[in-house]
C-alpha positions as a LaTeX table, in Angstrom:
\begin{tabular}{lrrr}
\hline
Residue & $x$ (\AA) & $y$ (\AA) & $z$ (\AA) \\
\hline
Met1 & 40.47 & 116.36 & 144.18 \\
Ala2 & 38.65 & 119.39 & 142.83 \\
Asn3 & 41.39 & 120.13 & 140.45 \\
Thr4 & 40.98 & 116.28 & 139.21 \\
Ser5 & 37.35 & 116.56 & 138.91 \\
Ala6 & 37.68 & 119.71 & 137.14 \\
Arg7 & 40.23 & 118.13 & 134.53 \\
Met8 & 38.17 & 114.94 & 134.07 \\
Leu9 & 35.03 & 117.25 & 132.91 \\
Arg10 & 37.44 & 119.32 & 130.75 \\
Leu11 & 38.93 & 116.09 & 129.28 \\
Leu12 & 35.33 & 114.57 & 128.52 \\
Ser13 & 34.26 & 117.78 & 126.89 \\
Leu14 & 37.45 & 117.80 & 124.51 \\
Leu15 & 36.88 & 114.09 & 123.56 \\
Gln16 & 33.65 & 115.09 & 122.69 \\
Thr17 & 34.49 & 117.98 & 120.39 \\
His18 & 36.71 & 116.26 & 118.18 \\
Arg19 & 36.64 & 112.38 & 116.75 \\
Tyr20 & 40.49 & 111.95 & 117.11 \\
Trp21 & 43.01 & 113.88 & 119.57 \\
Pro22 & 46.74 & 113.38 & 119.17 \\
Gly23 & 48.15 & 112.40 & 122.77 \\
Glu24 & 50.57 & 115.35 & 122.87 \\
Glu25 & 48.31 & 117.85 & 121.76 \\
Leu26 & 45.35 & 116.75 & 124.22 \\
Ala27 & 47.94 & 116.70 & 127.42 \\
Asp28 & 48.94 & 120.32 & 126.15 \\
Lys29 & 45.43 & 121.47 & 126.08 \\
Leu30 & 44.72 & 119.99 & 129.53 \\
Gly31 & 48.20 & 121.17 & 130.90 \\
Val32 & 49.37 & 117.91 & 132.17 \\
Ser33 & 51.89 & 115.24 & 131.46 \\
Pro34 & 51.32 & 112.21 & 128.94 \\
Arg35 & 51.34 & 109.87 & 132.09 \\
Thr36 & 48.54 & 112.03 & 134.04 \\
Leu37 & 46.41 & 111.93 & 130.90 \\
Arg38 & 46.60 & 108.31 & 130.57 \\
Arg39 & 45.61 & 107.81 & 134.19 \\
Asp40 & 42.62 & 110.40 & 133.65 \\
Val41 & 41.60 & 108.37 & 130.49 \\
Asp42 & 41.60 & 105.19 & 132.54 \\
Arg43 & 39.13 & 107.15 & 135.16 \\
Leu44 & 37.05 & 107.81 & 132.17 \\
Arg45 & 36.81 & 104.30 & 131.20 \\
Glu46 & 36.04 & 103.07 & 134.68 \\
Leu47 & 32.96 & 105.67 & 134.64 \\
Gly48 & 31.97 & 103.78 & 131.45 \\
Tyr49 & 33.22 & 106.38 & 128.75 \\
Pro50 & 34.54 & 104.16 & 126.00 \\
Val51 & 37.77 & 105.94 & 124.94 \\
Asp52 & 39.94 & 104.20 & 122.39 \\
Ala53 & 43.77 & 104.80 & 122.53 \\
Ala54 & 46.36 & 104.31 & 119.77 \\
Arg55 & 50.07 & 103.78 & 120.52 \\
Gly56 & 53.04 & 105.00 & 118.95 \\
Val57 & 54.39 & 108.46 & 117.39 \\
Ala58 & 50.92 & 109.23 & 116.17 \\
Gly59 & 48.93 & 107.72 & 119.20 \\
Gly60 & 46.08 & 109.60 & 120.46 \\
Tyr61 & 42.66 & 109.16 & 121.90 \\
Gln62 & 39.03 & 108.86 & 120.58 \\
Leu63 & 35.62 & 108.69 & 122.08 \\
Gln64 & 33.55 & 105.93 & 120.64 \\
Ala65 & 29.97 & 104.72 & 120.90 \\
Gly66 & 29.56 & 102.07 & 123.70 \\
Ala67 & 27.22 & 99.16 & 124.28 \\
Ala68 & 25.38 & 101.20 & 126.90 \\
Leu69 & 25.15 & 105.04 & 127.64 \\
Pro70 & 27.85 & 106.15 & 130.02 \\
Pro71 & 26.64 & 106.77 & 133.62 \\
Leu72 & 25.84 & 110.21 & 134.94 \\
Leu73 & 24.23 & 111.22 & 131.81 \\
Leu74 & 20.84 & 109.84 & 130.49 \\
Asp75 & 18.86 & 106.65 & 130.56 \\
Asp76 & 17.78 & 105.17 & 127.34 \\
Glu77 & 14.34 & 106.89 & 127.35 \\
Glu78 & 15.82 & 110.21 & 127.90 \\
Ala79 & 18.45 & 109.64 & 125.14 \\
Val80 & 15.98 & 108.66 & 122.45 \\
Ala81 & 13.77 & 111.67 & 123.30 \\
Ile82 & 16.56 & 114.06 & 123.13 \\
Ala83 & 17.80 & 112.52 & 119.81 \\
Val84 & 14.54 & 112.85 & 118.11 \\
Ser85 & 13.99 & 116.31 & 119.54 \\
Leu86 & 17.14 & 117.43 & 118.21 \\
Arg87 & 16.45 & 116.07 & 114.93 \\
Thr88 & 13.31 & 117.90 & 114.71 \\
Ala89 & 14.89 & 121.38 & 115.67 \\
Ala90 & 17.87 & 120.77 & 113.41 \\
Gly91 & 15.31 & 120.31 & 110.43 \\
Gly92 & 13.79 & 123.82 & 111.25 \\
Gly93 & 11.07 & 122.64 & 113.64 \\
Val94 & 12.13 & 125.20 & 116.07 \\
Gly95 & 13.32 & 128.53 & 114.53 \\
Gly96 & 16.62 & 130.04 & 115.83 \\
Ile97 & 18.32 & 126.84 & 117.32 \\
Glu98 & 19.14 & 125.08 & 114.11 \\
Glu99 & 22.87 & 125.42 & 114.00 \\
Thr100 & 22.88 & 124.81 & 117.92 \\
Ser101 & 20.64 & 121.64 & 117.53 \\
Val102 & 23.03 & 119.96 & 114.88 \\
Arg103 & 25.95 & 120.57 & 116.98 \\
Ala104 & 24.35 & 118.87 & 120.15 \\
Leu105 & 22.88 & 115.99 & 117.72 \\
Ala106 & 26.46 & 115.13 & 116.32 \\
Lys107 & 27.55 & 114.75 & 119.93 \\
Val108 & 24.43 & 112.49 & 121.02 \\
Val109 & 24.64 & 110.61 & 118.16 \\
Gln110 & 28.47 & 109.84 & 118.70 \\
Val111 & 27.69 & 107.92 & 122.06 \\
Leu112 & 24.48 & 106.29 & 121.19 \\
Pro113 & 24.70 & 102.67 & 121.11 \\
Pro114 & 23.25 & 100.96 & 118.11 \\
Arg115 & 20.04 & 99.58 & 119.62 \\
Leu116 & 19.15 & 103.11 & 120.67 \\
Arg117 & 19.98 & 104.43 & 117.38 \\
Arg118 & 17.82 & 102.06 & 115.76 \\
Arg119 & 14.89 & 103.26 & 117.77 \\
Val120 & 15.68 & 106.86 & 116.81 \\
Asp121 & 15.86 & 105.71 & 113.16 \\
Ala122 & 12.47 & 104.27 & 113.43 \\
Leu123 & 10.77 & 107.22 & 115.25 \\
His124 & 12.27 & 109.61 & 112.55 \\
Thr125 & 11.32 & 107.35 & 109.37 \\
Tyr126 & 7.78 & 106.66 & 110.54 \\
Thr127 & 6.84 & 110.10 & 112.05 \\
Val128 & 5.32 & 112.63 & 109.62 \\
Pro129 & 4.85 & 116.50 & 110.98 \\
Ser130 & 1.37 & 117.56 & 111.08 \\
Ile131 & 2.51 & 121.19 & 109.53 \\
Pro132 & 5.20 & 120.85 & 107.17 \\
Gly133 & 7.90 & 123.38 & 106.89 \\
Asp134 & 8.07 & 125.90 & 104.14 \\
Gly135 & 11.59 & 125.29 & 103.20 \\
Pro136 & 13.10 & 122.14 & 101.38 \\
Arg137 & 13.56 & 119.06 & 103.71 \\
Val138 & 17.01 & 118.33 & 104.82 \\
Asp139 & 17.98 & 114.77 & 106.05 \\
Ser140 & 19.05 & 115.26 & 109.75 \\
Asp141 & 21.69 & 112.25 & 109.22 \\
Ala142 & 23.22 & 114.08 & 106.56 \\
Leu143 & 23.41 & 117.22 & 108.72 \\
Thr144 & 25.02 & 115.13 & 111.41 \\
Val145 & 27.58 & 113.80 & 109.08 \\
Ile146 & 28.63 & 117.16 & 107.75 \\
Ala147 & 28.47 & 118.69 & 111.29 \\
Gln148 & 30.85 & 116.17 & 112.39 \\
Ala149 & 33.33 & 116.35 & 109.50 \\
Cys150 & 33.59 & 120.22 & 110.13 \\
Arg151 & 34.18 & 119.53 & 113.90 \\
Asp152 & 36.94 & 117.03 & 113.03 \\
Asp153 & 38.55 & 118.70 & 110.09 \\
Glu154 & 38.00 & 115.78 & 107.97 \\
Arg155 & 37.40 & 116.08 & 103.98 \\
Leu156 & 34.03 & 115.41 & 102.94 \\
Arg157 & 32.85 & 113.75 & 99.52 \\
Phe158 & 29.25 & 114.10 & 98.31 \\
Arg159 & 26.85 & 114.42 & 95.09 \\
Tyr160 & 25.79 & 117.84 & 94.56 \\
Thr161 & 23.02 & 119.00 & 92.07 \\
Ser162 & 23.58 & 122.78 & 90.85 \\
Arg163 & 20.82 & 125.32 & 90.10 \\
Asp164 & 20.77 & 124.17 & 86.42 \\
Gly165 & 20.13 & 120.42 & 87.39 \\
Ala166 & 23.52 & 119.28 & 86.72 \\
Gly167 & 24.97 & 116.67 & 89.23 \\
Thr168 & 28.56 & 116.61 & 90.25 \\
Gly169 & 30.87 & 114.76 & 92.59 \\
Arg170 & 32.50 & 116.91 & 94.91 \\
Leu171 & 35.43 & 116.79 & 97.33 \\
Val172 & 35.60 & 119.57 & 100.06 \\
Glu173 & 37.32 & 120.55 & 103.26 \\
Pro174 & 34.18 & 121.55 & 105.32 \\
Tyr175 & 34.19 & 124.74 & 107.37 \\
Arg176 & 30.84 & 125.50 & 108.82 \\
Leu177 & 27.06 & 124.82 & 108.32 \\
Val178 & 24.90 & 128.02 & 108.23 \\
Ser179 & 21.25 & 127.99 & 108.80 \\
Arg180 & 19.54 & 130.81 & 106.88 \\
Gly181 & 15.87 & 130.94 & 106.90 \\
Arg182 & 14.71 & 127.67 & 106.02 \\
Arg183 & 17.55 & 126.60 & 104.37 \\
Trp184 & 21.11 & 124.96 & 105.32 \\
Tyr185 & 24.37 & 125.90 & 103.57 \\
Leu186 & 27.68 & 124.47 & 103.86 \\
Val187 & 30.64 & 126.60 & 103.75 \\
Ala188 & 33.76 & 124.58 & 102.38 \\
Trp189 & 36.85 & 124.79 & 100.27 \\
Asp190 & 36.59 & 122.93 & 97.18 \\
Val191 & 39.43 & 120.95 & 96.62 \\
Glu192 & 39.21 & 120.30 & 92.94 \\
Arg193 & 38.22 & 123.92 & 91.95 \\
His194 & 40.46 & 125.35 & 94.56 \\
Asp195 & 38.25 & 128.03 & 95.99 \\
Trp196 & 35.72 & 128.79 & 98.75 \\
Arg197 & 32.12 & 127.65 & 97.78 \\
Thr198 & 28.84 & 127.42 & 99.69 \\
Phe199 & 26.52 & 124.34 & 98.87 \\
Arg200 & 22.63 & 124.13 & 99.82 \\
Val201 & 22.59 & 121.08 & 102.05 \\
Asp202 & 19.08 & 120.04 & 100.34 \\
Arg203 & 21.00 & 119.76 & 96.99 \\
Leu204 & 23.49 & 117.66 & 98.67 \\
Thr205 & 23.28 & 113.61 & 98.60 \\
Glu206 & 25.50 & 110.96 & 100.19 \\
Pro207 & 27.72 & 112.81 & 102.24 \\
Val208 & 30.67 & 110.68 & 103.46 \\
Ala209 & 33.52 & 111.57 & 105.59 \\
Thr210 & 37.03 & 110.43 & 103.87 \\
Gly211 & 38.92 & 110.02 & 106.95 \\
Ala212 & 41.65 & 112.35 & 105.48 \\
Arg213 & 42.34 & 115.38 & 107.84 \\
Phe214 & 43.26 & 118.91 & 106.67 \\
Arg215 & 44.61 & 122.10 & 108.31 \\
Pro216 & 41.75 & 124.72 & 108.39 \\
Arg217 & 42.27 & 127.63 & 105.81 \\
Glu218 & 41.32 & 131.44 & 106.46 \\
Leu219 & 37.90 & 132.23 & 105.48 \\
Pro220 & 37.77 & 135.37 & 103.22 \\
Ala221 & 35.19 & 136.75 & 105.24 \\
Ala222 & 34.32 & 137.87 & 108.82 \\
Asp223 & 32.50 & 134.46 & 109.58 \\
Ala224 & 30.73 & 131.87 & 107.74 \\
Ala225 & 27.04 & 133.49 & 107.85 \\
Thr226 & 28.61 & 136.85 & 106.34 \\
Phe227 & 30.28 & 134.78 & 103.57 \\
Val228 & 26.92 & 132.92 & 102.78 \\
His229 & 25.11 & 136.32 & 102.63 \\
Glu230 & 27.69 & 137.87 & 100.24 \\
Arg231 & 27.70 & 134.90 & 98.02 \\
Leu232 & 23.94 & 134.66 & 97.85 \\
Ala233 & 23.69 & 138.46 & 97.18 \\
Ala234 & 26.01 & 138.11 & 94.11 \\
Val235 & 23.86 & 135.29 & 92.69 \\
Pro236 & 21.69 & 136.89 & 89.76 \\
Thr237 & 17.99 & 137.33 & 91.06 \\
Arg238 & 14.85 & 138.43 & 89.25 \\
Tyr239 & 14.00 & 141.23 & 91.23 \\
Arg240 & 16.08 & 144.09 & 92.94 \\
Val241 & 13.76 & 145.50 & 95.48 \\
Val242 & 14.58 & 149.02 & 97.09 \\
Val243 & 12.01 & 150.47 & 99.72 \\
Asp244 & 12.55 & 153.56 & 101.79 \\
Val245 & 11.23 & 152.86 & 105.21 \\
Arg246 & 10.26 & 155.43 & 107.92 \\
Ala247 & 11.77 & 153.65 & 110.91 \\
Pro248 & 15.33 & 153.60 & 112.40 \\
Val249 & 17.77 & 151.50 & 110.71 \\
Ala250 & 18.37 & 149.46 & 113.89 \\
Glu251 & 14.67 & 148.54 & 114.10 \\
Val252 & 14.65 & 147.15 & 110.45 \\
Glu253 & 17.84 & 145.52 & 110.89 \\
Arg254 & 16.39 & 143.31 & 113.49 \\
Gln255 & 13.46 & 142.14 & 111.30 \\
Val256 & 15.29 & 141.76 & 108.07 \\
Ala257 & 18.47 & 140.27 & 109.61 \\
Thr258 & 20.66 & 138.65 & 106.57 \\
Trp259 & 17.88 & 138.80 & 104.22 \\
Gly260 & 18.89 & 142.33 & 102.86 \\
Ser261 & 21.04 & 145.31 & 103.26 \\
Val262 & 19.69 & 148.33 & 105.17 \\
Glu263 & 21.34 & 151.94 & 105.06 \\
Ser264 & 20.33 & 154.83 & 107.03 \\
Thr265 & 19.00 & 158.14 & 105.55 \\
Gly266 & 18.20 & 159.85 & 108.68 \\
Pro267 & 17.50 & 159.39 & 112.53 \\
Ala268 & 14.27 & 157.67 & 111.72 \\
Ser269 & 14.16 & 156.25 & 108.19 \\
Cys270 & 16.34 & 153.89 & 106.24 \\
Arg271 & 16.74 & 152.35 & 102.81 \\
Leu272 & 16.05 & 148.67 & 102.70 \\
Thr273 & 17.57 & 146.65 & 99.55 \\
Met274 & 16.76 & 142.82 & 98.75 \\
Asn275 & 17.47 & 140.71 & 95.70 \\
Val276 & 14.84 & 138.14 & 95.21 \\
Asp277 & 13.37 & 135.97 & 92.84 \\
Thr278 & 9.78 & 136.41 & 94.07 \\
Leu279 & 7.92 & 139.38 & 95.62 \\
Asp280 & 6.13 & 137.51 & 98.38 \\
Trp281 & 9.04 & 137.45 & 100.78 \\
Pro282 & 9.72 & 141.36 & 100.64 \\
Ala283 & 6.05 & 141.86 & 101.24 \\
Phe284 & 6.28 & 139.55 & 104.18 \\
Met285 & 9.13 & 141.56 & 105.55 \\
Leu286 & 7.50 & 145.07 & 105.03 \\
Gly287 & 4.53 & 143.64 & 106.90 \\
Ala288 & 6.64 & 142.46 & 110.02 \\
Ile289 & 8.62 & 145.74 & 110.14 \\
Ala290 & 5.30 & 147.53 & 110.80 \\
Ala291 & 6.27 & 150.97 & 109.61 \\
Asp292 & 5.18 & 153.34 & 106.53 \\
Phe293 & 7.35 & 152.87 & 103.44 \\
Asp294 & 7.61 & 153.88 & 99.93 \\
Val295 & 8.52 & 151.56 & 97.01 \\
Val296 & 11.68 & 152.84 & 94.96 \\
Glu297 & 11.58 & 149.71 & 92.67 \\
Pro298 & 10.62 & 147.50 & 91.09 \\
Ala299 & 7.11 & 148.59 & 89.59 \\
Glu300 & 5.76 & 145.10 & 89.93 \\
Leu301 & 6.22 & 145.53 & 93.80 \\
Arg302 & 3.60 & 148.12 & 93.97 \\
Gly303 & 1.09 & 146.02 & 91.94 \\
Tyr304 & 1.82 & 143.09 & 94.14 \\
Leu305 & 1.24 & 144.90 & 97.47 \\
Arg306 & $-1.78$ & 146.63 & 95.95 \\
Asp307 & $-3.40$ & 143.26 & 95.17 \\
Leu308 & $-2.40$ & 141.85 & 98.33 \\
Gly309 & $-3.91$ & 144.89 & 100.41 \\
Glu310 & $-7.07$ & 144.52 & 98.27 \\
Arg311 & $-7.28$ & 140.90 & 99.24 \\
Phe312 & $-7.03$ & 141.33 & 102.89 \\
Leu313 & $-9.56$ & 144.31 & 102.90 \\
Arg314 & $-12.09$ & 141.91 & 100.97 \\
Ser315 & $-11.55$ & 139.32 & 103.78 \\
Ala316 & $-11.73$ & 141.86 & 106.50 \\
\hline
\end{tabular}
């Protein structure tokens, strides 16, 4: 019984991580026969989990939204509270857990019955945060659609506005969503341009999963976050900031994260390099590091910091 219970939990977890599982592949994952898999699916249905099955050579299983929440999980009020909280966190309301929140939101939305989805949508539409975020607003529904397409290896179509304001239609094979500061980026293979691209999600509208599945390609980077960092670093910016900081490289890297590159110049010193369009962010980062430093370039940063320091002194 213990083995059966563990297998049932594993089956439910797998069904929640893909929109559709081919029967043979799902049975292999669980290490059981197709007949045992069918019995386990029947047990899930008896517990209230709505699992659809397709017969034939390409047959498989899919977890669907039901008329009610499955037992043993959440009541209606708890489900609504969690969905609303996850939407807030996914939009940057809680720093550091945005990507996790999107993944969790995709799972919750998948099993919410329509009546609860309407309640969540109403709360989302008619609730305004008291302190708006610094970054551009991103529709959590769009994030959910994109996250599900990444999860299901399903091609995605959307409208995209580039830096110069030009709007185009895009068809992509989505790979990962990356949260960087107050912005979201989609890493995807552009089908029509035959290349890997990054897309700012706040410039993306009308995302629609096409239903066409694809085999994931190998990303030309260690991971999606590194890929986004490298692509953004290659984009022309107004200022190249170089600062020598009198602090260990590890300490500075913890503060800077992916917003710049840090190179050790000694046991307790390093050089920070950032490419930015405005000087307010480097000033903020240098304040957060809380160590002495020397500005190498640009000269405009010295003037900016001097004016900022004088303003603080007057206020003090």
